[in-house]
C-alpha positions as CSV (number, residue, x, y, z in Angstrom):
1,M,25.1,-19.6,1.4
2,H,22.7,-17.2,3.3
3,E,19.4,-16.7,2.1
4,N,17.3,-13.6,2.5
5,H,14.6,-14.1,5.4
6,P,11.9,-11.5,5.2
7,E,11.2,-12.3,8.8
8,R,14.7,-11.3,9.9
9,K,14.4,-8.1,8.0
10,I,11.0,-7.4,9.9
11,Q,12.5,-8.6,13.3
12,Q,15.6,-6.3,12.6
13,K,13.3,-3.2,11.8
14,N,11.4,-3.7,14.9
15,L,14.4,-3.6,17.0
16,D,15.7,-0.7,15.3
17,I,12.6,1.3,16.3
18,S,12.4,-0.1,19.6
19,S,15.7,0.8,20.2
20,L,15.4,4.2,18.6
21,F,12.5,4.7,21.0
22,A,14.3,3.6,23.9
23,S,17.5,5.8,23.3
24,R,15.3,8.9,22.7
25,L,13.3,8.4,26.0
26,R,16.4,7.8,28.1
27,C,18.1,11.0,26.3
28,W,14.8,13.2,27.2
29,R,14.8,11.8,30.7
30,K,18.5,12.3,31.4
31,S,18.9,15.6,29.7
32,R,16.1,17.0,32.0
33,Q,17.5,15.1,35.2
34,I,14.1,13.2,36.0
35,P,14.5,10.3,37.8
36,I,12.7,6.9,36.4
37,K,10.9,6.6,39.6
38,Q,9.3,10.0,39.1
39,I,8.5,9.3,35.5
40,A,7.0,5.8,36.6
41,A,4.7,7.7,39.3
42,D,3.7,10.3,36.8
43,L,2.7,7.8,34.0
44,N,1.3,5.1,36.7
45,V,3.5,2.3,35.5
46,S,6.2,0.5,37.5
47,V,9.8,1.5,37.6
48,A,10.6,-1.8,36.0
49,V,8.1,-0.8,32.9
50,V,10.1,2.6,32.4
51,S,13.3,0.7,32.7
52,S,12.4,-1.8,30.1
53,W,11.3,1.1,27.8
54,E,14.5,2.6,28.2
55,H,16.6,-0.4,27.3
56,G,14.6,-1.5,24.5
57,T,13.3,-4.7,26.0
58,R,9.8,-3.8,26.2
59,F,7.7,-1.3,24.1
60,P,4.9,0.6,25.2
61,S,1.3,0.1,24.4
62,V,-0.3,2.7,22.1
63,T,-2.0,4.0,25.5
64,N,1.4,4.4,27.0
65,L,2.9,5.9,23.8
66,E,0.3,8.4,23.9
67,N,0.8,9.2,27.6
68,I,4.5,9.5,27.0
69,S,3.9,11.8,24.5
70,A,1.5,14.1,26.6
71,Y,3.9,13.8,29.4
72,T,7.1,14.8,27.3
73,G,5.1,17.4,25.1
74,I,6.9,15.4,22.2
75,P,4.6,13.9,19.2
76,V,4.8,10.4,19.1
77,W,6.0,10.3,15.7
78,Q,9.1,12.1,16.6
79,F,10.3,9.4,18.8
80,F,10.5,7.4,15.5
81,Y,11.7,10.1,13.1
82,E,15.3,10.3,12.0
83,I,16.8,13.5,12.7
84,M,19.3,14.9,10.3
85,P,22.4,16.6,11.2
86,N,21.1,19.8,10.0
87,E,18.0,19.3,12.4
88,L,20.1,19.0,15.6
89,E,19.4,22.5,17.0
90,K,15.6,21.5,16.9
91,N,16.2,18.2,18.7
92,P,13.3,17.9,21.2
93,F,15.3,15.2,23.1
94,Y,17.7,17.4,24.6
95,D,16.9,20.2,27.1
96,E,17.3,23.5,25.4
């Protein structure tokens, strides 16, 4: 019999948030054809750090989240907001 473990739910939610952020950052970068190396240089972090953000294995600090937001022109909250199908035409993660 499986028990409900609140810790697992919290861990799963954190993984979902990290995965959502990772996929959105990667989508934004690829739609604009910006190399990881360029983003790393512009944000003053290593290529490995940007790659780990995009793979969801590492999450940016608050400072880096703010820097990413300023760099992309996308508010921090929008990296975590679930985009509904009727809002796809306003999706900031794809190049218009």
